[in-house]
C-alpha positions in Angstrom: 9.7 -23.3 -6.1 6.4 -21.6 -7.0 6.5 -18.1 -5.6 3.3 -16.2 -6.3 3.1 -12.4 -6.6 2.1 -10.6 -3.4 -1.2 -8.8 -3.5 -2.5 -6.0 -1.2 -6.2 -5.3 -1.5 -6.9 -1.6 -1.2 -10.4 -0.8 0.1 -10.5 2.9 -1.0 -12.9 2.2 -3.9 -15.0 -0.4 -2.0 -18.7 -0.2 -1.6 -18.6 0.7 2.1 -22.1 -0.8 2.7 -20.5 -4.2 2.1 -16.9 -3.6 3.2 -16.7 -6.6 5.4 -17.9 -9.0 2.7 -15.4 -7.5 0.2 -12.5 -7.9 2.6 -13.4 -11.5 3.3 -13.7 -12.2 -0.4 -10.3 -10.7 -1.1 -8.8 -12.8 1.7 -10.5 -15.9 0.3 -8.9 -15.1 -3.1 -5.5 -15.1 -1.6 -4.7 -11.5 -0.9 -1.6 -11.2 1.3 -2.3 -7.8 2.8 -5.2 -5.4 3.4 -4.3 -1.8 2.4 -6.2 1.0 4.2 -5.6 4.6 3.0 -6.0 7.2 5.8 -6.5 10.5 4.1 -7.0 13.8 6.0 -8.6 16.1 3.4 -5.5 18.2 3.2 -2.5 16.2 2.1 -4.4 14.0 -0.3 -7.3 16.3 -1.0 -9.8 13.6 0.0 -11.2 11.9 3.2 -11.3 8.2 3.9 -11.1 6.1 7.0 -10.2 6.3 10.7 -9.0 4.0 13.5 -12.5 2.5 14.0 -12.4 1.1 10.5 -9.1 -0.6 11.2 -10.3 -1.9 14.5 -13.4 -3.5 12.9 -11.5 -5.0 10.0 -8.9 -6.4 12.4 -11.7 -8.3 14.0 -12.6 -10.2 10.8 -9.4 -10.3 8.8 -6.6 -12.8 9.2 -4.2 -11.1 6.8 -1.9 -8.2 7.9 -3.5 -4.8 7.8 -1.2 -2.1 6.3 -2.3 1.4 7.1 -1.1 4.1 4.7 -1.1 7.5 6.4 -1.7 10.0 3.6 -1.8 13.0 5.9 0.3 15.7 7.3 2.3 15.2 10.5 1.6 11.4 10.7 3.5 11.1 14.0 0.4 12.5 15.8 -1.7 9.5 14.5 0.7 6.5 14.6 -0.4 5.4 18.1 -4.1 5.6 17.3 -3.6 3.2 14.4 -1.2 1.0 16.2 -3.7 0.6 19.0 -6.5 0.0 16.5 -4.6 -3.1 15.3 -2.6 -2.1 12.3 0.3 -4.5 11.6 2.1 -2.2 9.2 2.1 1.6 9.1 3.3 3.7 6.2 4.2 7.3 6.3 4.7 9.6 3.3 8.3 10.7 3.0 7.2 14.3 2.2 4.4 14.6 4.8 6.4 15.7 7.8 9.6 17.5 8.9 11.1 14.4 10.6 10.2 11.2 8.6 13.0 9.2 10.3 11.5 10.0 13.7 8.1 8.9 12.5 9.5 5.6 11.1 11.2 4.9 14.4 8.0 5.7 16.3 6.1 3.1 14.2 8.7 0.5 15.1 8.5 1.5 18.8 4.9 0.1 18.8 6.1 -3.2 17.4 4.8 -2.5 13.9 6.5 -2.7 10.5 7.4 0.8 9.2 6.8 1.7 5.6 8.0 4.6 3.5 5.6 6.0 0.9 7.0 7.8 -2.1 4.8 10.2 -4.2 5.7 10.6 -7.9 7.6 13.8 -7.1 9.6 12.5 -4.2 13.3 12.6 -4.9 15.4 9.4 -4.5 18.1 11.2 -2.5 15.6 11.0 0.5 15.1 7.3 -0.2 18.8 6.6 0.2 18.7 8.1 3.7 15.4 6.6 4.8 15.3 3.1 3.2 17.7 1.6 5.8 15.2 2.5 8.5 12.2 1.1 6.6 10.7 -2.4 6.5 9.2 -1.8 3.0 8.6 0.9 0.4 5.4 2.0 -1.4 6.0 3.6 -4.7 3.0 5.7 -5.8 2.5 6.1 -9.5 -0.1 8.8 -8.9 -0.5 11.6 -6.4 -2.1 10.4 -3.2 -5.8 10.7 -2.3 -8.0 9.2 -5.0 -8.6 5.7 -6.4 -9.0 4.9 -10.0 -6.3 7.1 -11.4 -4.3 6.2 -14.4 -0.7 4.9 -13.8 2.0 7.5 -14.4 4.6 6.1 -16.8 7.5 7.3 -14.7 6.7 4.6 -12.2 8.4 2.0 -14.3 11.7 3.8 -14.3 11.4 4.7 -10.6 10.9 1.0 -9.6 14.2 0.1 -11.3 16.0 3.0 -9.5 14.6 1.9 -6.2 15.8 -1.6 -6.8 19.3 -0.3 -7.5 19.3 1.8 -4.3 18.3 -1.2 -2.2 20.9 -3.5 -3.9 23.7 -1.0 -3.3 22.6 -0.9 0.4 22.4 -4.7 0.5 18.8 -4.3 1.6 16.1 -6.9 0.8 12.8 -5.2 1.6 9.7 -5.4 -0.6 8.6 -2.6 -2.9 4.9 -2.2 -3.3 3.4 -0.3 -6.3 0.3 1.7 -5.7 -1.9 3.5 -8.3 -3.1 2.5 -11.7 -2.3 -1.2 -11.3 -4.4 -3.3 -13.6 -4.2 -6.3 -16.0 -2.4 -4.2 -18.6 0.2 -2.5 -16.4 0.9 -5.2 -13.7 3.2 -7.5 -15.8 5.6 -4.6 -16.7 5.5 -3.3 -13.1 6.6 -6.6 -11.8 9.3 -6.9 -14.4 10.6 -3.4 -13.5 11.0 -4.3 -9.8 7.7 -4.3 -7.9 7.4 -7.1 -5.4 3.8 -6.5 -4.4 0.8 -5.1 -6.3 -1.7 -2.8 -4.5 -5.0 -3.4 -6.2 -7.8 -0.9 -5.7 -10.2 -0.1 -8.6 -8.9 -3.1 -10.5 -10.2 -5.3 -7.7 -13.3 -3.3 -6.7 -14.3 -1.6 -9.9 -18.0 -1.1 -9.1 -20.5 -1.3 -6.2 -22.0 -4.5 -7.6 -18.8 -6.5 -7.9 -19.4 -10.1 -6.7 -17.5 -12.3 -4.3 -16.6 -14.7 -7.1 -15.3 -11.9 -9.3 -13.1 -10.5 -6.5 -11.6 -14.0 -5.8 -11.1 -14.6 -9.5 -9.3 -11.3 -10.0 -6.9 -11.8 -7.2 -6.0 -15.2 -8.4 -5.2 -13.8 -11.8 -2.7 -11.4 -10.4 -1.1 -13.9 -8.1 -0.1 -16.0 -11.1 1.8 -13.2 -12.7 5.6 -13.4 -12.6 8.2 -10.6 -12.4 
C-alpha cells in the first residue's frame, strides 16, 4: 500500500496579504494539516496570530487546523481557539505548571491534544505526558520564529521519542517542526518523524506562486521514512 508522508503547512512565514490563497494552494497540493503558531511575545519572543485568524481559515480550509500554543499558561486560551474552530490544539510541555490539566482541557472540548517539546525539554516529562496526548510535536529549534536552521539533536531525539512510545505501546504520530527542508526531511523521516511541518520551505518568499506551493508539497509527500 502506498502511504504518503503527512504534511502540515505552517503559515508563520506566509505573506499575510495573500494568506487565504496560500492556504488553498497548500490544500490543493495535498497538505494534510494546517499548522497555526500562536505566539504571545513572551514565551516565543515573537507575535503571530489570534482566534480570528483560525476562525477565518476554518471557513475556507477542508483540512484539520492544528493550533500550536507557544505561549505561557495556555490553559487560559484553549477555549478561545476551540471555539474558533481548531481541530487540534498543542501546548508546550514547559509552558505551564500543570501540562496534564491543559491536555485534558483540550480533550474536554472534543479536540485532539498535542504535546510540544522544545529542544531543551527533557524526555522524563514525555514519559509521563505522552499517554495523555494524541500526538507529539518535536521542535528542532526554540519556538517563535520561522526560517531557523534545524538543530542536529533533533535526529537523536526523534529516535528516543519513538522508543518511549513503543515501550508504552502507543501509536501516536510525531511531528517535526523547525528547519525541515529538502536536505533534512529524508533523514528526519528515517529517524522517526511521522509528519513534516513545513514553513519557510513551503513559503520561502512573498512572491511564491500557487504552482510552486503545490509542487513543493507533492515533493515531500513522496518521501519515505
